DSSP file (Angstrom, degrees, kcal/mol; ACC not computed):
  #  RESIDUE AA STRUCTURE BP1 BP2  ACC     N-H-->O    O-->H-N    N-H-->O    O-->H-N    TCO  KAPPA ALPHA  PHI   PSI    X-CA   Y-CA   Z-CA
    1    1 A M     >        0   0    0      0, 0.0     4,-2.6     0, 0.0     5,-0.2   0.000 360.0 360.0 360.0 -27.9   94.0  101.1   68.0
    2    2 A L  H  >  +     0   0    0      1,-0.2     4,-2.3     2,-0.2     5,-0.1   0.908 360.0  50.0 -63.3 -40.6   97.2   99.1   67.6
    3    3 A L  H  > S+     0   0    0      2,-0.2     4,-2.1     1,-0.2    -1,-0.2   0.894 110.9  49.2 -64.3 -40.2   99.2  102.0   69.0
    4    4 A I  H  > S+     0   0    0      2,-0.2     4,-2.0     1,-0.2    -2,-0.2   0.909 110.7  49.9 -66.6 -41.8   96.9  102.4   72.0
    5    5 A S  H  X S+     0   0    0     -4,-2.6     4,-2.2     1,-0.2    -2,-0.2   0.899 109.7  51.9 -62.3 -39.7   97.1   98.6   72.7
    6    6 A L  H  X S+     0   0    0     -4,-2.3     4,-2.3     1,-0.2    -2,-0.2   0.899 107.1  52.9 -62.7 -40.9  100.9   98.9   72.5
    7    7 A L  H  X S+     0   0    0     -4,-2.1     4,-2.7     2,-0.2    -1,-0.2   0.888 107.4  52.2 -61.5 -39.5  100.8  101.8   75.0
    8    8 A I  H  X S+     0   0    0     -4,-2.0     4,-3.0     1,-0.2     5,-0.2   0.944 110.5  47.0 -61.3 -47.6   98.8   99.6   77.4
    9    9 A F  H  X S+     0   0    0     -4,-2.2     4,-2.4     1,-0.2    -2,-0.2   0.872 112.0  50.6 -64.9 -36.2  101.3   96.8   77.2
   10   10 A I  H  X S+     0   0    0     -4,-2.3     4,-2.5     2,-0.2    -1,-0.2   0.946 112.9  45.9 -64.5 -47.4  104.2   99.2   77.7
   11   11 A C  H  X S+     0   0    0     -4,-2.7     4,-2.6     1,-0.2    -2,-0.2   0.937 115.0  46.8 -60.0 -47.5  102.5  100.7   80.8
   12   12 A L  H  X S+     0   0    0     -4,-3.0     4,-2.6     1,-0.2    -1,-0.2   0.884 112.1  51.2 -63.7 -38.1  101.7   97.3   82.2
   13   13 A G  H  X S+     0   0    0     -4,-2.4     4,-2.8    -5,-0.2     5,-0.2   0.913 111.2  47.2 -64.6 -43.0  105.2   96.0   81.5
   14   14 A I  H  X S+     0   0    0     -4,-2.5     4,-2.9     2,-0.2     5,-0.3   0.926 113.1  48.9 -63.6 -44.7  106.8   99.0   83.3
   15   15 A I  H  X S+     0   0    0     -4,-2.6     4,-2.3    -5,-0.2     5,-0.3   0.934 113.9  46.3 -60.6 -46.6  104.4   98.6   86.2
   16   16 A C  H  X S+     0   0    0     -4,-2.6     4,-2.5    -5,-0.2     5,-0.3   0.950 115.9  44.6 -61.7 -50.3  105.2   94.9   86.5
   17   17 A Y  H  X S+     0   0    0     -4,-2.8     4,-2.7     1,-0.2     5,-0.3   0.948 116.0  44.9 -61.1 -50.9  108.9   95.3   86.1
   18   18 A Q  H  X>S+     0   0    0     -4,-2.9     4,-2.8    -5,-0.2     6,-1.0   0.896 116.0  46.4 -64.3 -39.8  109.3   98.2   88.6
   19   19 A D  H  X5S+     0   0    0     -4,-2.3     4,-0.9    -5,-0.3    -1,-0.2   0.910 116.4  43.9 -70.6 -40.2  107.0   96.7   91.2
   20   20 A M  H  <5S+     0   0    0     -4,-2.5    -2,-0.2    -5,-0.3    -1,-0.2   0.881 124.8  34.7 -69.6 -37.2  108.7   93.3   91.0
   21   21 A R  H  <5S+     0   0    0     -4,-2.7    -2,-0.2    -5,-0.3    -3,-0.2   0.917 137.4  12.9 -84.5 -47.0  112.2   94.7   91.0
   22   22 A Y  H  <5S-     0   0    0     -4,-2.8    -3,-0.2    -5,-0.3    -2,-0.1   0.520  86.3-126.8-112.5  -8.7  112.0   97.8   93.2
   23   23 A R  S  <<S+     0   0    0     -4,-0.9     2,-0.3    -5,-0.8    -4,-0.2   0.795  86.0  87.1  58.5  30.2  108.6   97.5   95.0
   24   24 A A        -     0   0    0     -6,-1.0     2,-0.4    -9,-0.1    -2,-0.3  -0.971  62.2-156.2-154.5 143.4  107.9  101.0   93.8
   25   25 A V        -     0   0    0     -2,-0.3     2,-0.2    -3,-0.1   -10,-0.1  -0.969  30.4-105.7-126.5 139.4  106.3  102.2   90.5
   26   26 A S    >   -     0   0    0     -2,-0.4     3,-1.5     1,-0.2     4,-0.4  -0.437  28.4-135.2 -61.2 129.2  106.7  105.6   88.9
   27   27 A W  T >  S+     0   0    0      1,-0.3     3,-0.9    -2,-0.2    -1,-0.2   0.733  96.8  73.7 -64.0 -22.8  103.4  107.4   89.4
   28   28 A V  T 3> S+     0   0    0      1,-0.2     4,-1.7     2,-0.2    -1,-0.3   0.809  86.2  65.6 -61.5 -30.2  103.3  108.6   85.8
   29   29 A C  H <> S+     0   0    0     -3,-1.5     4,-2.6     1,-0.2    -1,-0.2   0.856  95.9  56.2 -61.0 -36.0  102.4  105.1   84.7
   30   30 A F  H <> S+     0   0    0     -3,-0.9     4,-2.5    -4,-0.4    -1,-0.2   0.939 108.9  40.6 -71.9 -48.7   99.0  105.2   86.5
   31   31 A P  H  > S+     0   0    0      0, 0.0     4,-2.5     0, 0.0    -1,-0.2   0.894 117.3  51.4 -65.7 -34.8   97.4  108.3   84.9
   32   32 A L  H  X S+     0   0    0     -4,-1.7     4,-2.5     2,-0.2     5,-0.2   0.936 111.2  47.2 -63.6 -45.2   98.8  107.3   81.5
   33   33 A L  H  X S+     0   0    0     -4,-2.6     4,-2.6    -5,-0.2     5,-0.2   0.913 112.2  50.2 -60.9 -43.2   97.3  103.8   81.9
   34   34 A A  H  X S+     0   0    0     -4,-2.5     4,-2.5     2,-0.2    -2,-0.2   0.917 111.8  47.6 -62.4 -43.6   94.0  105.2   83.0
   35   35 A I  H  X S+     0   0    0     -4,-2.5     4,-2.2     2,-0.2    -2,-0.2   0.923 114.2  46.0 -64.4 -45.2   93.8  107.6   80.0
   36   36 A V  H  X S+     0   0    0     -4,-2.5     4,-2.1     2,-0.2    -2,-0.2   0.908 114.9  47.0 -66.4 -41.5   94.7  104.9   77.5
   37   37 A M  H  X S+     0   0    0     -4,-2.6     4,-2.6    -5,-0.2    -2,-0.2   0.894 111.3  51.4 -67.6 -39.2   92.3  102.4   79.0
   38   38 A F  H  X S+     0   0    0     -4,-2.5     4,-2.9    -5,-0.2     5,-0.2   0.898 108.4  53.1 -62.0 -40.2   89.5  105.1   79.1
   39   39 A T  H  X S+     0   0    0     -4,-2.2     4,-2.2     2,-0.2    -2,-0.2   0.924 111.2  44.8 -62.2 -46.0   90.2  105.8   75.4
   40   40 A I  H  X S+     0   0    0     -4,-2.1     4,-2.3     2,-0.2     5,-0.2   0.937 114.9  48.4 -63.5 -46.3   89.9  102.2   74.4
   41   41 A K  H  X S+     0   0    0     -4,-2.6     4,-3.2    59,-0.2     5,-0.5   0.925 112.3  48.4 -60.4 -45.7   86.7  101.8   76.5
   42   42 A Q  H  X S+     0   0    0     -4,-2.9     4,-1.8     1,-0.2    -1,-0.2   0.887 111.7  50.2 -64.2 -38.9   85.2  104.9   75.1
   43   43 A H  H  < S+     0   0    0     -4,-2.2    -1,-0.2    -5,-0.2    -2,-0.2   0.895 119.9  35.9 -65.1 -40.2   86.0  103.8   71.6
   44   44 A E  H  < S+     0   0    0     -4,-2.3    -2,-0.2    -5,-0.2    -1,-0.2   0.833 133.4  21.7 -83.3 -34.9   84.4  100.4   72.1
   45   45 A A  H  < S-     0   0    0     -4,-3.2     4,-0.4    -5,-0.2    -3,-0.2   0.607 102.0-117.4-115.1 -14.7   81.5  101.2   74.3
   46   46 A G     X  -     0   0    0     -4,-1.8     4,-1.9    -5,-0.5    -1,-0.2  -0.106  35.2 -74.2  93.1 163.4   80.7  104.9   73.9
   47   47 A W  H  > S+     0   0    0      2,-0.2     4,-2.8     1,-0.2     5,-0.3   0.929 123.9  50.1 -62.6 -50.4   80.7  107.8   76.4
   48   48 A R  H  > S+     0   0    0      1,-0.2     4,-2.4     2,-0.2     5,-0.2   0.941 114.8  41.9 -59.6 -52.0   77.6  107.0   78.4
   49   49 A E  H  > S+     0   0    0     -4,-0.4     4,-2.7     1,-0.2     5,-0.2   0.885 114.1  53.8 -63.8 -38.5   78.5  103.4   79.1
   50   50 A T  H  X S+     0   0    0     -4,-1.9     4,-2.5     2,-0.2    -2,-0.2   0.937 111.0  44.5 -61.6 -47.8   82.2  104.3   79.8
   51   51 A L  H  X S+     0   0    0     -4,-2.8     4,-2.3     2,-0.2    -2,-0.2   0.898 114.8  48.6 -66.0 -40.3   81.3  106.9   82.4
   52   52 A I  H  X S+     0   0    0     -4,-2.4     4,-2.2    -5,-0.3    -2,-0.2   0.930 114.0  46.2 -64.7 -44.9   78.7  104.7   84.1
   53   53 A H  H  X S+     0   0    0     -4,-2.7     4,-2.8     2,-0.2     5,-0.2   0.891 111.5  51.5 -66.1 -39.4   81.1  101.7   84.2
   54   54 A C  H  X S+     0   0    0     -4,-2.5     4,-2.7    -5,-0.2     5,-0.3   0.932 110.8  48.4 -62.2 -44.6   84.0  103.9   85.5
   55   55 A A  H  X S+     0   0    0     -4,-2.3     4,-2.2     1,-0.2    -2,-0.2   0.902 112.6  49.2 -62.2 -40.6   81.8  105.2   88.2
   56   56 A G  H  X S+     0   0    0     -4,-2.2     4,-2.4     2,-0.2    -2,-0.2   0.932 113.7  44.5 -64.5 -46.6   80.7  101.7   89.1
   57   57 A G  H  X S+     0   0    0     -4,-2.8     4,-2.4    42,-0.3    -2,-0.2   0.917 115.7  46.6 -64.9 -44.1   84.2  100.3   89.3
   58   58 A L  H  X S+     0   0    0     -4,-2.7     4,-2.6    -5,-0.2    -1,-0.2   0.867 112.4  51.2 -67.3 -35.7   85.6  103.3   91.2
   59   59 A S  H  X S+     0   0    0     -4,-2.2     4,-2.5    -5,-0.3     5,-0.2   0.935 110.2  48.8 -65.6 -45.8   82.6  103.1   93.7
   60   60 A F  H  X S+     0   0    0     -4,-2.4     4,-2.3     1,-0.2    -2,-0.2   0.937 114.7  45.0 -58.0 -47.5   83.1   99.4   94.3
   61   61 A F  H  X S+     0   0    0     -4,-2.4     4,-2.8     1,-0.2    -1,-0.2   0.898 111.1  53.3 -66.3 -39.7   86.9   99.9   94.9
   62   62 A G  H  X S+     0   0    0     -4,-2.6     4,-2.4     2,-0.2    -1,-0.2   0.900 109.9  47.9 -60.7 -41.0   86.2  103.0   97.1
   63   63 A I  H  X S+     0   0    0     -4,-2.5     4,-2.5     2,-0.2     5,-0.2   0.919 112.0  49.8 -65.7 -43.3   83.8  100.9   99.2
   64   64 A Q  H  X S+     0   0    0     -4,-2.3     4,-2.1     1,-0.2    -2,-0.2   0.919 112.3  47.9 -59.2 -44.4   86.4   98.1   99.5
   65   65 A L  H  X S+     0   0    0     -4,-2.8     4,-2.6     2,-0.2    -2,-0.2   0.891 110.6  51.5 -64.9 -41.0   89.1  100.5  100.5
   66   66 A F  H  X S+     0   0    0     -4,-2.4     4,-3.0     1,-0.2    -2,-0.2   0.937 111.3  46.5 -62.0 -47.0   86.9  102.2  103.1
   67   67 A F  H  X S+     0   0    0     -4,-2.5     4,-2.5     2,-0.2    -1,-0.2   0.855 111.9  51.3 -67.7 -33.0   86.0   98.8  104.7
   68   68 A L  H  X S+     0   0    0     -4,-2.1     4,-2.5    -5,-0.2     5,-0.2   0.947 113.1  45.2 -63.9 -48.4   89.6   97.8  104.7
   69   69 A W  H  X S+     0   0    0     -4,-2.6     4,-2.7     1,-0.2    11,-0.3   0.921 114.3  49.4 -60.1 -44.9   90.6  101.0  106.4
   70   70 A F  H  X S+     0   0    0     -4,-3.0     4,-2.5     2,-0.2    -2,-0.2   0.915 111.9  48.0 -62.3 -44.8   87.8  100.7  108.8
   71   71 A Y  H  X S+     0   0    0     -4,-2.5     4,-2.4     2,-0.2    -2,-0.2   0.929 114.6  44.8 -62.4 -47.1   88.6   97.1  109.7
   72   72 A I  H  X S+     0   0    0     -4,-2.5     4,-1.9     2,-0.2    -2,-0.2   0.901 114.5  48.9 -67.2 -40.1   92.3   97.8  110.2
   73   73 A S  H  X>S+     0   0    0     -4,-2.7     5,-1.7    -5,-0.2     4,-0.8   0.909 112.5  48.4 -64.9 -41.4   91.6  101.0  112.3
   74   74 A L  H  <5S+     0   0    0     -4,-2.5     3,-0.4    -5,-0.2    -2,-0.2   0.901 109.8  52.6 -64.1 -41.3   89.1   99.1  114.4
   75   75 A K  H  <5S+     0   0    0     -4,-2.4    -1,-0.2     1,-0.2    -2,-0.2   0.880 116.9  37.8 -61.5 -39.9   91.6   96.3  114.9
   76   76 A H  H  <5S-     0   0    0     -4,-1.9    -1,-0.2     2,-0.3    -2,-0.2   0.470 105.5-128.4 -92.6  -2.6   94.3   98.8  116.1
   77   77 A R  T  <5S+     0   0    0     -4,-0.8     2,-0.3    -3,-0.4    -3,-0.2   0.788  81.5  70.0  58.9  31.1   91.8  100.9  118.0
   78   78 A R  S   <S-     0   0    0     -5,-1.7    -2,-0.3    -6,-0.2     2,-0.3  -0.961  98.3 -77.5-162.6 162.5   93.1  104.1  116.2
   79   79 A F        -     0   0    0     -2,-0.3     2,-0.4    -3,-0.1    -9,-0.1  -0.499  50.2-161.5 -69.4 131.2   93.0  105.6  112.8
   80   80 A I        -     0   0    0    -11,-0.3     2,-1.0    -2,-0.3    -7,-0.2  -0.923  21.2-135.6-118.4 137.3   95.5  103.9  110.5
   81   81 A N    >>  -     0   0    0     -2,-0.4     3,-1.8     1,-0.2     4,-0.7  -0.824  19.8-161.6 -86.7 105.3   97.0  105.1  107.3
   82   82 A I  H 3>>S+     0   0    0     -2,-1.0     5,-3.0     1,-0.3     4,-1.6   0.720  83.7  63.2 -67.3 -19.3   96.7  101.8  105.3
   83   83 A T  H 345S+     0   0    0      3,-0.2     6,-0.3     1,-0.2    -1,-0.3   0.606  94.5  63.2 -79.7  -8.9   99.3  103.0  102.7
   84   84 A S  H <45S-     0   0    0     -3,-1.8    -1,-0.2     4,-0.1    -2,-0.2   0.889 129.1  -7.1 -81.6 -38.0  102.0  103.2  105.3
   85   85 A D  H  <5S+     0   0    0     -4,-0.7    -2,-0.2    -3,-0.1    -3,-0.1   0.560 133.5  40.7-131.6 -14.8  102.1   99.5  106.3
   86   86 A Y  T  <5S+     0   0    0     -4,-1.6     2,-0.4     1,-0.3    -3,-0.2   0.825 112.7  18.3-112.4 -39.7   99.3   97.5  104.6
   87   87 A L  S   <S-     0   0    0     -5,-3.0    -1,-0.3    51,-0.0    -2,-0.1  -0.996  72.3-123.9-142.5 129.6   98.7   98.6  101.0
   88   88 A G     >  -     0   0    0     -2,-0.4     4,-1.7     1,-0.1     3,-0.2  -0.396  18.0-126.3 -74.3 150.7  101.0  100.5   98.7
   89   89 A L  H  > S+     0   0    0     -6,-0.3     4,-2.7     1,-0.2     5,-0.2   0.860 112.5  57.9 -62.0 -35.7   99.8  103.7   97.0
   90   90 A G  H  > S+     0   0    0      2,-0.2     4,-2.4     1,-0.2    -1,-0.2   0.868 102.7  53.5 -62.4 -37.0  100.8  102.1   93.6
   91   91 A D  H  > S+     0   0    0     -3,-0.2     4,-2.2     2,-0.2    -1,-0.2   0.917 111.2  45.9 -62.9 -43.2   98.4   99.2   94.3
   92   92 A I  H  X S+     0   0    0     -4,-1.7     4,-1.9     2,-0.2    -2,-0.2   0.931 113.5  48.3 -65.2 -46.3   95.6  101.7   94.9
   93   93 A L  H  X S+     0   0    0     -4,-2.7     4,-2.4     1,-0.2    -2,-0.2   0.869 110.8  51.9 -64.4 -36.5   96.4  103.7   91.9
   94   94 A F  H  X S+     0   0    0     -4,-2.4     4,-2.3     2,-0.2     5,-0.2   0.946 109.7  47.9 -64.2 -47.8   96.6  100.6   89.7
   95   95 A L  H  X S+     0   0    0     -4,-2.2     4,-0.5     1,-0.2    -1,-0.2   0.817 113.4  49.0 -65.7 -29.2   93.2   99.4   90.8
   96   96 A M  H >< S+     0   0    0     -4,-1.9     3,-0.6    -5,-0.2     4,-0.4   0.902 109.5  52.4 -72.3 -41.2   91.7  102.8   90.2
   97   97 A A  H >< S+     0   0    0     -4,-2.4     3,-1.4     1,-0.2    -2,-0.2   0.889 106.5  51.5 -63.8 -40.3   93.3  103.0   86.7
   98   98 A I  H >X S+     0   0    0     -4,-2.3     4,-1.8     1,-0.3     3,-1.7   0.689  92.7  74.6 -75.0 -15.0   91.9   99.7   85.5
   99   99 A A  T << S+     0   0    0     -3,-0.6   -42,-0.3    -4,-0.5    -1,-0.3   0.726  86.7  65.5 -64.7 -19.0   88.4  100.7   86.6
  100  100 A F  T <4 S+     0   0    0     -3,-1.4    -1,-0.3    -4,-0.4   -59,-0.2   0.508 109.6  36.0 -79.3  -4.1   88.5  103.0   83.5
  101  101 A Y  T <4 S+     0   0    0     -3,-1.7    -2,-0.2   -48,-0.1    -1,-0.1   0.762 102.1  72.6-113.7 -45.3   88.6   99.9   81.3
  102  102 A F  S  < S-     0   0    0     -4,-1.8    60,-0.3     1,-0.1   -45,-0.2  -0.345  75.5-119.7 -79.2 153.2   86.5   97.1   82.8
  103  103 A S     >  -     0   0    0     58,-1.8     4,-2.8    60,-0.1     5,-0.2  -0.492  43.3-100.8 -74.0 161.9   82.8   96.8   83.0
  104  104 A P  H  > S+     0   0    0      0, 0.0     4,-2.3     0, 0.0     5,-0.2   0.905 122.7  45.5 -56.3 -44.6   81.6   96.6   86.6
  105  105 A V  H  > S+     0   0    0      1,-0.2     4,-2.5     2,-0.2     5,-0.1   0.930 115.6  46.7 -65.7 -43.7   81.1   92.9   86.6
  106  106 A N  H  > S+     0   0    0      2,-0.2     4,-2.9     1,-0.2     5,-0.2   0.850 109.8  54.8 -66.0 -33.7   84.4   92.3   84.9
  107  107 A Y  H  X S+     0   0    0     -4,-2.8     4,-3.1     2,-0.2     5,-0.2   0.943 110.5  44.9 -62.3 -47.4   86.2   94.7   87.3
  108  108 A I  H  X S+     0   0    0     -4,-2.3     4,-2.7    -5,-0.2     5,-0.3   0.908 114.4  49.6 -64.4 -41.3   84.9   92.7   90.3
  109  109 A L  H  X S+     0   0    0     -4,-2.5     4,-2.8     2,-0.2     5,-0.3   0.930 115.4  42.6 -63.1 -45.4   85.8   89.4   88.6
  110  110 A F  H  X S+     0   0    0     -4,-2.9     4,-3.0     2,-0.2     5,-0.3   0.931 114.8  50.7 -66.0 -44.6   89.4   90.6   87.7
  111  111 A Y  H  X S+     0   0    0     -4,-3.1     4,-1.7    -5,-0.2    -2,-0.2   0.943 118.1  37.9 -57.0 -51.4   89.8   92.2   91.2
  112  112 A T  H  X S+     0   0    0     -4,-2.7     4,-2.0    -5,-0.2    -2,-0.2   0.935 118.6  47.7 -68.6 -47.9   88.7   89.1   93.0
  113  113 A G  H  X S+     0   0    0     -4,-2.8     4,-2.4    -5,-0.3    -2,-0.2   0.902 112.2  48.9 -62.3 -42.4   90.4   86.6   90.7
  114  114 A S  H  X S+     0   0    0     -4,-3.0     4,-2.6    -5,-0.3    -1,-0.2   0.871 109.1  53.2 -68.6 -35.0   93.7   88.5   90.6
  115  115 A L  H  X S+     0   0    0     -4,-1.7     4,-2.2    -5,-0.3    -1,-0.2   0.894 110.1  48.5 -64.6 -38.0   93.8   88.7   94.4
  116  116 A I  H  X S+     0   0    0     -4,-2.0     4,-2.4     2,-0.2    -2,-0.2   0.931 112.7  47.4 -66.1 -45.3   93.3   85.0   94.6
  117  117 A V  H  X S+     0   0    0     -4,-2.4     4,-2.6     1,-0.2    -2,-0.2   0.914 113.1  48.3 -62.8 -42.9   96.1   84.3   92.1
  118  118 A V  H  X S+     0   0    0     -4,-2.6     4,-2.6     2,-0.2    -1,-0.2   0.887 110.6  52.1 -65.2 -38.8   98.4   86.7   93.9
  119  119 A L  H  X S+     0   0    0     -4,-2.2     4,-2.6     2,-0.2    -2,-0.2   0.930 111.2  46.2 -62.3 -45.7   97.6   85.1   97.3
  120  120 A I  H  X S+     0   0    0     -4,-2.4     4,-2.6     2,-0.2     5,-0.2   0.929 112.7  50.6 -62.5 -45.3   98.4   81.6   95.9
  121  121 A Y  H  X S+     0   0    0     -4,-2.6     4,-2.5     1,-0.2    -2,-0.2   0.916 112.3  47.4 -56.3 -45.4  101.6   82.9   94.3
  122  122 A T  H  X S+     0   0    0     -4,-2.6     4,-2.8     2,-0.2    -2,-0.2   0.907 111.8  48.8 -66.6 -42.7  102.6   84.5   97.6
  123  123 A L  H  X S+     0   0    0     -4,-2.6     4,-2.1     2,-0.2    -1,-0.2   0.912 113.5  47.0 -64.1 -42.1  101.9   81.4   99.7
  124  124 A V  H  X S+     0   0    0     -4,-2.6     4,-2.6     2,-0.2     5,-0.3   0.924 113.3  49.0 -64.6 -44.1  103.8   79.2   97.3
  125  125 A R  H  X S+     0   0    0     -4,-2.5     4,-2.7    -5,-0.2     5,-0.3   0.925 111.9  48.1 -62.6 -44.9  106.7   81.6   97.3
  126  126 A R  H  X S+     0   0    0     -4,-2.8     4,-0.9     1,-0.2     5,-0.3   0.888 113.5  48.8 -62.4 -38.3  106.8   81.8  101.1
  127  127 A H  H  < S+     0   0    0     -4,-2.1    -2,-0.2    -5,-0.2    -1,-0.2   0.938 121.0  32.2 -68.4 -47.0  106.6   78.0  101.4
  128  128 A F  H  < S+     0   0    0     -4,-2.6    -2,-0.2     1,-0.2    -3,-0.2   0.839 127.8  36.6 -84.0 -33.3  109.4   77.2   98.9
  129  129 A L  H  < S-     0   0    0     -4,-2.7    -3,-0.2    -5,-0.3    -1,-0.2   0.492  96.1-134.0 -99.2  -3.3  111.7   80.2   99.4
  130  130 A K     <  +     0   0    0     -4,-0.9    -4,-0.2    -5,-0.3    -3,-0.1   0.905  48.0 154.5  53.1  48.4  111.2   80.5  103.1
  131  131 A E    >   +     0   0    0     -6,-0.3     3,-1.0    -5,-0.3    -1,-0.2  -0.848  17.9 178.6-106.4  94.3  110.7   84.3  103.0
  132  132 A P  T 3  S+     0   0    0      0, 0.0    -1,-0.2     0, 0.0    -6,-0.1   0.780  79.7  42.1 -70.1 -25.5  108.5   85.2  106.0
  133  133 A H  T 3  S+     0   0    0      2,-0.1     2,-0.3    -7,-0.0    -2,-0.0  -0.229  77.8 158.0-115.7  43.3  108.5   88.9  105.4
  134  134 A Y    <   -     0   0    0     -3,-1.0     2,-0.5   -12,-0.1    -8,-0.1  -0.528  37.3-137.5 -71.1 124.7  108.0   88.9  101.6
  135  135 A E        -     0   0    0     -2,-0.3    -1,-0.1     1,-0.0    -2,-0.1  -0.746  22.0-127.8 -84.2 125.8  106.5   92.2  100.4
  136  136 A I        -     0   0    0     -2,-0.5     2,-1.9     1,-0.1     3,-0.2  -0.608   5.4-146.6 -81.1 121.8  103.8   91.4   97.8
  137  137 A P     >  +     0   0    0      0, 0.0     4,-2.7     0, 0.0     5,-0.3  -0.508  33.7 165.6 -82.7  71.6  104.2   93.2   94.5
  138  138 A L  H  >  +     0   0    0     -2,-1.9     4,-2.7     1,-0.2     5,-0.2   0.919  69.8  44.3 -59.5 -51.8  100.4   93.4   94.1
  139  139 A A  H  > S+     0   0    0     -3,-0.2     4,-2.3     1,-0.2    -1,-0.2   0.890 114.5  51.3 -62.2 -39.0  100.2   96.0   91.3
  140  140 A G  H  > S+     0   0    0      2,-0.2     4,-1.9     1,-0.2    -2,-0.2   0.925 113.0  43.2 -65.0 -45.5  103.0   94.3   89.4
  141  141 A L  H  X S+     0   0    0     -4,-2.7     4,-2.4     2,-0.2    -2,-0.2   0.892 114.8  50.0 -68.6 -38.6  101.4   90.8   89.5
  142  142 A Q  H  X S+     0   0    0     -4,-2.7     4,-2.6    -5,-0.3    -2,-0.2   0.864 108.7  53.3 -68.0 -33.8   98.0   92.3   88.7
  143  143 A A  H  X S+     0   0    0     -4,-2.3     4,-2.3    -5,-0.2    -2,-0.2   0.899 109.1  49.3 -64.5 -40.0   99.6   94.1   85.7
  144  144 A L  H  X S+     0   0    0     -4,-1.9     4,-1.9     2,-0.2    -2,-0.2   0.933 112.7  46.7 -63.1 -46.4  101.0   90.8   84.5
  145  145 A L  H  X S+     0   0    0     -4,-2.4     4,-2.2     1,-0.2    -2,-0.2   0.895 112.0  51.2 -62.7 -40.6   97.7   89.1   84.8
  146  146 A L  H  X S+     0   0    0     -4,-2.6     4,-2.7     2,-0.2    -1,-0.2   0.898 107.7  51.8 -65.8 -40.0   95.9   92.0   83.1
  147  147 A S  H  X S+     0   0    0     -4,-2.3     4,-2.2     1,-0.2    -1,-0.2   0.888 110.2  49.7 -64.5 -36.3   98.3   91.9   80.2
  148  148 A M  H  X S+     0   0    0     -4,-1.9     4,-2.2     2,-0.2    -2,-0.2   0.902 111.2  49.4 -66.1 -40.3   97.7   88.2   79.8
  149  149 A L  H  X S+     0   0    0     -4,-2.2     4,-2.3     2,-0.2    -2,-0.2   0.905 111.0  49.0 -64.7 -41.7   93.9   88.8   79.9
  150  150 A I  H  X S+     0   0    0     -4,-2.7     4,-2.0     2,-0.2    -2,-0.2   0.899 110.4  50.8 -66.5 -39.8   94.2   91.5   77.2
  151  151 A M  H  X S+     0   0    0     -4,-2.2     4,-1.9     1,-0.2    -1,-0.2   0.913 110.9  49.6 -61.5 -41.6   96.3   89.2   75.0
  152  152 A L  H  X S+     0   0    0     -4,-2.2     4,-1.9     1,-0.2    -2,-0.2   0.894 110.2  50.1 -63.2 -40.1   93.6   86.6   75.4
  153  153 A S  H  < S+     0   0    0     -4,-2.3     6,-0.2     1,-0.2    -1,-0.2   0.821 108.9  52.1 -70.6 -29.5   90.9   89.1   74.5
  154  154 A L  H  < S+     0   0    0     -4,-2.0    -1,-0.2     1,-0.2    -2,-0.2   0.858 112.6  45.6 -70.4 -34.7   92.9   90.1   71.4
  155  155 A A  H  < S+     0   0    0     -4,-1.9    -2,-0.2     1,-0.2    -1,-0.2   0.786 119.4  42.8 -76.9 -28.3   93.1   86.4   70.4
  156  156 A N    ><  -     0   0    0     -4,-1.9     3,-1.9    -5,-0.2    -1,-0.2  -0.889  67.5-167.6-121.9  99.3   89.5   85.8   71.1
  157  157 A P  T 3  S+     0   0    0      0, 0.0    -1,-0.1     0, 0.0    -4,-0.1   0.683  85.4  65.6 -61.9 -17.5   87.2   88.6   69.8
  158  158 A N  T 3  S+     0   0    0      1,-0.1     2,-0.8     8,-0.0    -5,-0.1   0.726  85.1  81.3 -75.8 -20.4   84.2   87.2   71.8
  159  159 A L    <   +     0   0    0     -3,-1.9    -3,-0.1    -6,-0.2    -1,-0.1  -0.780  58.1 169.8 -88.8 110.6   86.0   88.0   75.1
  160  160 A K    >   -     0   0    0     -2,-0.8     3,-1.7     3,-0.2     6,-0.3  -0.875  18.6-173.3-127.4  97.4   85.5   91.7   75.8
  161  161 A P  T 3  S+     0   0    0      0, 0.0   -58,-1.8     0, 0.0   -55,-0.2   0.675  83.6  64.4 -65.1 -16.1   86.6   92.8   79.3
  162  162 A Y  T 3  S+     0   0    0    -60,-0.3     2,-0.3   -56,-0.1  -109,-0.1   0.483 107.7  40.3 -87.5  -2.4   85.1   96.3   78.7
  163  163 A T    <   -     0   0    0     -3,-1.7     3,-0.4   -60,-0.1    -3,-0.2  -0.979  68.9-138.3-142.1 155.8   81.5   94.9   78.5
  164  164 A D  S >> S+     0   0    0     -2,-0.3     4,-1.5     1,-0.2     3,-1.1   0.482  80.5  97.2 -89.3  -2.9   79.5   92.3   80.3
  165  165 A S  H 3>>S+     0   0    0      1,-0.3     5,-2.4     2,-0.2     4,-0.8   0.833  77.8  56.8 -60.2 -34.7   77.9   90.9   77.1
  166  166 A W  H 345S+     0   0    0     -3,-0.4    -1,-0.3    -6,-0.3    -2,-0.1   0.808 105.2  53.0 -67.0 -27.7   80.4   88.0   76.8
  167  167 A I  H <45S+     0   0    0     -3,-1.1    -1,-0.2     1,-0.2    -2,-0.2   0.902 113.1  41.7 -71.3 -41.4   79.4   86.8   80.2
  168  168 A Y  H  <5S-     0   0    0     -4,-1.5    -1,-0.2     1,-0.0    -2,-0.2   0.475 113.2-116.6 -86.8  -2.8   75.7   86.7   79.5
  169  169 A G  T  <5       0   0    0     -4,-0.8    -3,-0.2    -5,-0.2    -4,-0.1   0.749 360.0 360.0  76.0  24.7   76.3   85.2   76.1
  170  170 A L      <       0   0    0     -5,-2.4    -4,-0.2    -6,-0.2    -5,-0.1   0.463 360.0 360.0 -84.7 360.0   74.8   88.2   74.2
């Protein structure tokens, strides 16, 4: 398991670095991250729970993506490809990959919490650095936040992002 955890940190580090530096991430990182996260989840939670949680997380994200696309298309009164101007393909692939690790509730908590943190980071950066057209490295910042969360969960065995039991106190 130590080797698998190391692979996760390497993938997250590469995603963070490439997105922050180049605003582009090598696509190989995302399937590798998904496979490694699925392996950890399956080892800790079993096949049935892993597949149910993956379906739940991917469904939630798919619905979010659909409503984002629908809203932007409605706003522009034509069909819009949201990956061309609004959301990077790497951001989408990252959010899909982490669905293979989190339980549904933890996925929603991480998704929402990380978006809030990235929004605050972006607003502070725009205010102090006066960059009006700053491209947000969403996947990179979320990878950084996820690596911090995984380190915290390694330090505290009661914190288990792959199951909801820690939330309910079970």
